[in-house]
SEGUDO-181788 format. One record per residue (C-alpha): x, y, z. Coordinates in steps of 0.001 Angstrom, whole numbers, plus 500000, padded with zeros to 6 digits. Each point is the difference from the previous one (the first is absolute). Layout:
XYZ ...
END
This chain:
074393435900919629 502766498103498258 500299502821497482 500428502584502780 502749497913501678 501798499616496695 499771503746499342 501359500910503469 502931497612499565 500731501601496626 500067503474501563 502330498854502788 502369498518497451 500495503481498494 500584501882503270 503755499889499627 499943500949496351 501956503174499137 499540501620496550 503268500326498066 500389502280496992 501828498387497083 502984502055498852 503095499249498038 503096498980501833 501981503038501041 496919502260500002 498562498721503281 499225502663502564 498665498946503406 496508501228500748 499003501760503190 498569496722501356 503259498187499262 502002502723501744 497830499836503092 500243496217500194 503773500213499539 500310502499502852 497908497814502286 501870496818499132 503558501339500263 500734501406503467 503309501364498754 498318502392497592 499526503504501334 496379501142499442 500770503597501030 500288501516496473 496490498798499175 498558501540503160 501687503334499239 498534499945496489 496492499460501319 500335502776502592 501240502550497494 497138499138497641 497436500446502764 501573503294501064 500007501296496448 496333499145499459 499136501778503245 501910503179499200 498934500135496365 496443498638499734 498747499214496515 496998502266499317 498856497740497164 499853496862502168 496223500379500436 498799502078497027 496347499232500742 500228502306503039 500848503024497847 497285499130497459 497380500541502694 500743503737499844 498364501479496906 502650502746499901 502635497416499011 498029498544497104 501294500786496497 499062503479498839 498196501073503190 502530502487501368 500773501275496478 496300500710499398 499740501841503306 503004502179499194 498648500876496546 496590500897501466 501591502331502537 502286501552497395 496944500815497901 498209501513502976 502962502241500874 500348501141496407 496317500982499801 499655501689503388 503230501718501037 502683499321497414 502595499606502755 503276498201499407 499940496467501413 503181498980501801 499117496451500981 497463497314500933 500090497679503016 497856497181501322 499968500190503802 497846499067502966 498283502800501899 499414499473503725 497159502177501218 499543501437503485 498179496811501047 502862497727498823 498102498749496939 502096499080496943 498935501417496640 501570499394496595 500860503325498333 501709501394496902 501996503155500698 500971502602497416 502497502785500530 499821502961497638 501810503320500092 497144501510502027 497939497259501594 499949496652501753 497100497858498805 498749497017502011 497865497724497841 497697497204501065 500020497808496899 497753497013499364 502313497478498327 497062497654499397 497899502443497968 503081502012498944 498591503358501059 500902502830502352 497605500052502944 501357502952502008 502722502580499441 501361502298502707 502152502947498936 502401501599502499 501946503136498988 503690499443500637 500348503553501254 497706499144502936 502119497059501187 502128501174502913 501262496799501652 501001496431499129 500734497348502623 501904496786499375 500137497273502620 498583496897501606 496355499642500920 499124500355503686 496720499564501846 498578500905503389 500888497552502736 496386498793500307 499573499364496263 498912496476499085 500816500082496274 503584501067499312 502083499759496850 503695499672499332 502046501801497381 500792503498498843 498161502659498082 499703503600498908 497528502639501146 499254503199498065 498486503015501794 498222502810498157 497551501313502613 499911500950503653 499380497208502493 498635502518502487 497254500960497565 498897496401499452 496577499427501508 499301497286502541 497425498476497659 502472499578497123 502598498539502364 497717497228501230 498047499485496791 501558497061498080 498558501267496684 501068503614500413 501706501664497014 500977503139501946 503131498579501621 502855502505499333 502648497342499351 500542496723498176 502097496990500982 501528497533497572 502027496810500001 501215497632497298 497578497862498019 500092496248500835 500714499136496342 503273501924499951 502191496941499352 497927498311497277 502017501495497109 502547502664499134 497211502299498810 498114499834503293 503230500283501949 500419503477498535 496443501317500309 499377498524503477 503227501243501594 499367502608502691 503520501437499759 499531500686496285 496763501845500680 501628502082502734 502983500914497827 497636501529497413 497497501535502387 502387502033502187 501680502036497208 496625500491498299 498597501537503207 503076502164500470 499710501331496444 496285500641500482 500746502048503126 502557502080498100 497582500697497170 496987500629502224 498725503583500139 497275499555502619 500245500183503759 501407496828501523 501582498554503087 503355501691499689 500709498614496536 501832496971501286 499773496241500315 501019498029503077 501140496410499460 500154498123503295 501043496502500992 497784499022502899 497414497350500963 496625500246498268 497138499792502480 496814498195498958 497509500794502732 497745496944500079 498981497959503027 497511497189499352 500771499679496291 497342497356499325 499057501411496611 503613500285498827 500771496520501353 497273498433497865 500642502177496958 503778499704499908 500062496245500606 497628499502497067 501645502671497790 496700501822499531 501812503180498949 501461498360496871 498570498981496640 500349496320500721 498578496781498540 497760498644502762 499216496628498409 496696498643498792 496930499926502233 497232497583499128 497988496980501002 
END
């Protein structure tokens, strides 16, 4: 007990101790702690410049967030791991060279939003004749599904914010792009209400969540960059097309993009857990 009393008295004796860095005379610069204590002790000193400095720093960090502040978040996405996106691009280049020999104009990593509001990670390729939508497994580094859409069949592109029916329970914010290549009137009721249907005559995209992780992903995940390449490619395909079409023209509209979901339970669970992405889920064991 005597030892504990002696130890507590020793701690109390150091409560007022302030660490001082030893510097040569003339080189002393007051630390932040010294400046704060000086401002508190001298009522004649104006603390306003320090408050302005703190406010500007907070404003700057809010307007320009540092994407590398939490790098472990980006590592969870297998697409951002070293060599993953490069391997995917080389695989798709080889496939195009073997099958069609078309001229590739660009690659993008975007998020597809299906007609049930489910997010899906996709690689998009624009060639001189086709738009290819690729479901790529970044874990096994293999192409799982590839959808080819002739550019000459695309007749409308819509750019705008996402909107939902008034009774919808699972809504999303943000903007996107929708590409139409088939008639909505000809779409069957079964394909419209089937969440796994592949007969939907349009596709909706938005930017990938890893857009700001690096300069490389900033370029390939930017929706405006994809649009700037897609529109002239479609227009050129319409000019060079010899088959019957929809008037040989492309309409580019700026209007809200309707996602017609109501309950949205499946998309709520899937999107919150990022089930549409190649993502590290953590270890499961006992």
